[in-house]
N, C-alpha and C positions, 0 to 999 in steps of 0.2 A: 267557095269550095272548101270542104273540110281540110283542116290543116294537115292531118296525117296523110291524106291522099296527095297533097302538095309535096310533102317531104319525101314521099316514096318516089316522086318524079325526080327529086334531087338526090339520086342514088349515091354519088360519092360522099356528100355531106352526111346523109343518113347512115351509111355504112360506117363512116369514120366515127360518128357520134355513138353508135351502138358499140363499136369496138372499144372506144374510150371508156364508156360506162362499165362494160364488162371487165376491163382491166382494173378499174377502180373499185370493184366490188370487194367489200370487206371479207377477208379470208379468216378461217379459224386458226387462231394461234394456240400456243400452249396454255395450260391453266395459269391463273394469276399467282404471283408469289412463288414460294417454294415450300418444302416440307418444314423448314425451321422458322420462317418468319413471313408475315404478310407482305404484300407489295406496298410500296410507299409512294405517296404523292405529296408534293410541297406546293402550297398555295401562298403566294407572296404579294401582299397588297402594295408593296413599295415599287413593284414593277408594273407599269401601265402601258397599254397599247391603244387601240382605236376605241372611239365611242360608238356604241351600237345604236342604230336607228330602229331595227326591228326585223321581223320576218313576215312574209306575206305571200300573196298570189293574185291572180287576175281572174276576171269573169268576162273577158272579151269575146268577140265573135258570137254574141247572143247568149252566152251562158248565164249572164245575169237575168235575162228574160226568162230562162228556164226555171230558175229559182223563184222568181216573182210569180210566175204562172202555175207553180206546183201547188198541190193541196196544202192547206194551212199547216197541217202537222208536219209535212215534208219541209216546207219553208222554215218552220221554227227549228226543226232538228238540224237542217243544213246550216243555218246561220249560227246556231249554238255550237255545233261541232267546229265550225271555222273560227269563230270569234270569241267564244267564252273563255275567259282566263281561269276558270275553275273546273269546267267539265269538257272543254274542247281544246283546240289547238292554241287559242289565244292569239291569233294572228293580229298584227298591228299595222300592216301596210296593205293597201289595195291599189293595184295597178290597172288603169283604164286604157282602152284603145280609143284614139280620136278617129271616128269614122270618116272615111273619105269617099265612100260610094254615094251615088246620088240619093239613095233612099234614106240614108242616115246622117249625112254630113250637114253642118249648119250653113254651107254655101253650095247648094246644088247647081246654081245657075251662074255662068260666067258673066262678069261685068263686061262692058264694051271694050275696056282696055285695062291693063294693070293699074292705072292711076284713077280709073273711074270708081265711084262709090259702090262698094259691094252691097248685095242684098242678102243679109243673113236672116235665116229663119230661126225661130225659137229652138233652144236646145232640147226642150221636151224631156223625155225620159232617157235620152241618150242610150238607146238599145238596152234599157234596163239598168244601166250603170248608175244613174242618179238615184233610183230607188234603192239599189244595193248600198250605195254610199250612205244614204240616210239610215238604213238598218245597221250598218257597221258603226256609225256614230253612236248608236244606242249602246253598243258594246264597248265604247271608249276608244274606238279607232279614230285617230286624228291625222293620219298620214295617207295622203292620196297622191299618186303621180299618174300622169297621162302621157302616152306616147302616140304620135302620129306615125302610122305605117307608110303613109303616102300623102302628098299634097293632093287636092282635088285634081282630077285628070286634066282640066283645061289649063292648069299651070305647068304642065310637064311636057317634055319633048315628044312623048308618044300619045298625048291627048287622052290618056287613060290612067286611072288610079291603080291598074293592075299591070302585070307583065313588064315590070321594071320602068324604064324611063327615068329622066332626071329633071330636077327643078329648073325651069328656064331662068337664065340669068346668072347662074353660078359659072365660074370659069370652065371653058371647054364645051359649052352648049351653044347651039345655033338655032335660035327660035324666031327668026325674022324680026329682030329688034324688040322682041317681047322679053321683058325682065319682070318676073313675078316674085322676086325675092321679098320685097317689102309687103306686097299683097299677101303672100303666104304668112309672113310674120304677123301681120295684122289679124289674119284669120285665126291663128293660134292664140293670140292675145284675147280675141273675142271669146274663144272657148274657155279660157281661164276666167274671164269676167263673168261668163254665164254660170260657172260653178260657184264663184264667189257670191253671186246674186242669190243662188240657191242655198247659201249657208254652208257650203262644203269646202273645207280648206284644202285646195289643190296646192300641195307643197312644191311639186316639181312638174315641169312640162318638157317634153322632148319632141324633136321634129323629124326623126327618122328611126327606122327599125331594121336591123340586119341589112344594112345598105350595100353589102357586097352581093346580095341576091337580086334576081329579077323574077319573082314568083308569079304564078297566075292568080294568087290572091293579092290584096292591096300591098304594094311595096314600091320602093323608090331607090334606084341606084345612086349612090353618092360616094365619091372617092374621099379619102381623108382630107385632101386639100379643099374639095368642094364643101365638105362638112364644116371645116374651120371657117371658110368664107361666109357661109350662111349664118353660122353662130355669131359672127361679127356684125351681121345685119340684125338678126333677131334679138340678141342679147340687150343692146342698148334700147331698142323699142320696148321690150318687156320691162326693163328697169324703169322706164318713164311712164308706164301704163297705169300705175297706181295700184295694181294688184300685188299681193305679197308673194305670188308664185315665182319660183326661181327656175333657171334653165339647167336642164341636165342633158347629157349626150353620152353614148351614142347607140345604146342597145345593140351592140355588135353581136354577131352570131356565136362567138366563142372567145375565150381568152387569147387564142392565137391571132384573132383579128383586132383585139382591143388596143394593143400597143401602137400600131400605126395611126389609129384615130386619136388616141390620147396624145401621141407625140405631135401630131399636126396642130391640135388645139394649143398645146403648150408653146409651140413655136410661133403662134400668132398672138401678139399682145392683146388685141381686142377680144378675140375668141377666148383666150385664157382668162381674161378678166370677167367675161360674161358667163362662162360655164362653171357652175358651182358643184357639180356632181358628175362623175363618170359612171355609166351603167354598161353592163355587158351580160350576155347569156353564157351558158355553159355547154352548148351543143357540140361544137367542133373543137373545143379546148376547155378543159376544166379550170375553174378558178383555183389555181394551186401555186401562184407566185404573185408578188406585188407587181404593179405596172411600173416599169422603169421611168423615173423622172416625174411621175404624177404625185402631187402633194395634197390634193383634196380628197374628200371621201370617195369611196368606190362601192357600188352596190352590184350584186349579182341579181338580175331582175327577171330571168326566165330560164327554165330548164326542166326537162322531163324525159321520159322514155315513151316508146310507142308500141310496145308489144301488147298482146291481149291482156285485158284487165287482170291484175295480179294484186290481191290485197295482203299478201304474206308479209310478216315481219322479217323472217329469216329463211329464205329458200335458195340462197346463193345466186339470185338473179340481179340484174341491174335495177329492177323495179322494187326490190325489197326495202322495207323500212330501215333495216340495219345498214344497207348500202347508202341510203340517203342521210342517215346519221353521220356516216363517214364523210360524205360530201360536205355537209354543213361544217363539221369539225375542220376539215382541210381548208375550206374557204375562209373561215374565221381566223385560223392560225397561220396559214401559209400565204394567203392572198390578202389578208388584213381587210376583208370586206366589212362594211358596216351594216349591211343588210343582205338577206338571202331570201329569194322568192322562188316558189315553184311556179309552173306555168299556170294551170287552172287550179282554183280551189275546188270547184265542183264542175262536173260535166255530165253529159247524158249519152247513153249508147246511140240515141238518135242522131247525134252530131259526130261522136267519135267512138266511144266504147272501149278505150284502151287506157294506158297508164299516164295520160296527159293531165290527170287530176288527182287530188288527194281523196276526193269523195266521188261517188257516182250515184246520180239520181235515175232510177228506172221505175217510172210510174209512182207507186206509193212506197217504194223501197229506197232507202239510202244505204249504200254500201260504203264501208270505211276501209281504207288501206293502212298498212303499217307505216306508210310514209307520213300520214297525218300525225301519228303519235311521235315520230321522230321530230317533227316540227314542234309538237306540243312540249316535249322535254326541254326545248330551247325557249320557245316564244312565251310560254306561260310564266317563265321564271326569270328570263333575261329581258327586261323591259326597256322601252325606248329611253335613251340617255344613260344606260348602264355603260361602264367602262370595263373592257377586258383587262384582267390582271394576270400576274405571273402564275403559271401552273406547269409543273414539271414532274415527270416520272421516268424511271429507267426501265420499267416493265414493258416488254415488247407487245403485250396483249392489251395494254391499257392506254387510252388516249383521253386526256383530261383538259378541259377548259374551265376558267373561272371568271366571274364577273361581279362587280360591285354596283348594285342598283342605286338610284338616286335616294331611295328611302333608307339606305344603309344596309339593306339585306345583301347577303352574299349567295350567289348561285354557282354551284360546282356541278358541271356536267361531265359524267364519266362514262366512257364507252368501253365495255369489256368485249373484245372480239375473241377472247379465249374460249376454248371448248369446255371449260369447267368453271364452276363458281370459285370464288376465292376472297379472302379478306384483304382490305386495303386500309392502311393507316394514312389519314389525311392530317398533315401538319400545317397549321394556319399561322402565317407570320405577317406582322405589320398590318393587322386588321383591328379596327375598333369594335370589338365584340362585347356584348353584354356579359356580365358575370355568369348568367345562367342561360347562355345561348343553347338553342336546340337545332340540330340538323335533321330536317324531315326528308326522308328519301321518297322519290317518286320513280317508280320502276316501270320500264317498258321492255317487254321481251315477248316470247311467243305465247305467253299466257296472261300478260298484264299490259294494260294500256294507260301509261302515266298514272299508275295506281299508288296512292299514298301508303306508306308503311309507318310503323311506330317511330317517333322521333328519337334521335340519339343525342345524349348530352355531350356538349363540347367542354372538355376539361383540360386545363393547362394548355390551351391552344391546339388541341388535337382531338380527333375521334377516329374510331375504327368501324368499318362497315363491310359486310360481305356483299359482293356484287354477283348476281346470278350470271351464268354463262350466256354469252351472246346477248348482252343486255345494254340498255342505255339508262343510266340512273342519274337523276338530278337531285342534288341536296340543296334544299332551301333553308338557309341558315339565318336565324333571326334571334 
């Protein structure tokens, strides 16, 4: 069933998410600077924060199939808009769904017992996701992660991959002496092996998704303690499997659910050793603070809104591009996330037709949202392996982040939420810049989509640029 319809059934969570997004919408502040002097921003390379893995999206629930089966011109345009680092968003992460339904799973038939040999079928095209991964590889994408929303139904307390249910064998379940934990772990390892055999580098794999919910689409209820217990079973098996894929957890519904799951993993020595990455969504709680006690990387791996399709850059709604630029900025600076993903990269009105995607395919037409360009201003210039560095300003209408890429280039991303344009002086400290460095601005606002402007010379470790009102501007300094 379509994901939007499901979320409408979950009224409290949906209402809370909508209210949260509305509250976080960027509001118009005063103009930048003042009558006597420009606003000031200090970029300091001696201050370092998290390493950035990248930015991305998913094409789960058959959306990859939609792209694959679209007319050739639509396919090319969609892929270019999502993955090109020169004319599109330059996304660097793709998130897969590990199917659990009998039609798409690699294990549709239950073995005689949990210890009996499983009968896996070939991965095939994996609901279009293998095809999509191969296309993304051509654009330089090297980071793929996959989350199981549910174990196959025969492994669960309710004998279904939908409507909740829990993995048999974790503490608190009663399944007539059936313990499917190791069999489920082996099933997930096989999925990782299938991707490796297809030449696709599956970097991370997860075993649950929004485990506080019991939805009518594939899902599985797991408490924090049950999650830690299974991580302790799956992690060692994955480590011994010979595949380079690492374990991530827990794709929680929002930041308000993340801490209990992260805490349970941290408290279990085996689980803590096994889990290399914590993942969460932003629906019921925005990524706006670090996870207490968590010392490994954190990714925000799914978030969107559900109103009628809205492509605007700045219309004051939770779906606007400016709002999502604000979300990315906050997640990077307040929650220290290493990656930020939207829900779908592309969707079609036949499946949803709302704001769950950055692009929308409708027959031969590809519609682009302002959200895509918010991602572009980060993802095209802040590449995998970049390190976030110090960035500070006292201007209330200006929010600035800065990053040092592996190739030595510097990306400064400046969000002007003010109602007027204004000059900003950028002072660059402790950065190994060339004598003739140039800062090239890329502007996104209501009339520009990550559009390049004339380069600005960096002299004496500083440069001044005018930021348009209600804009996101990235300075690529080389």
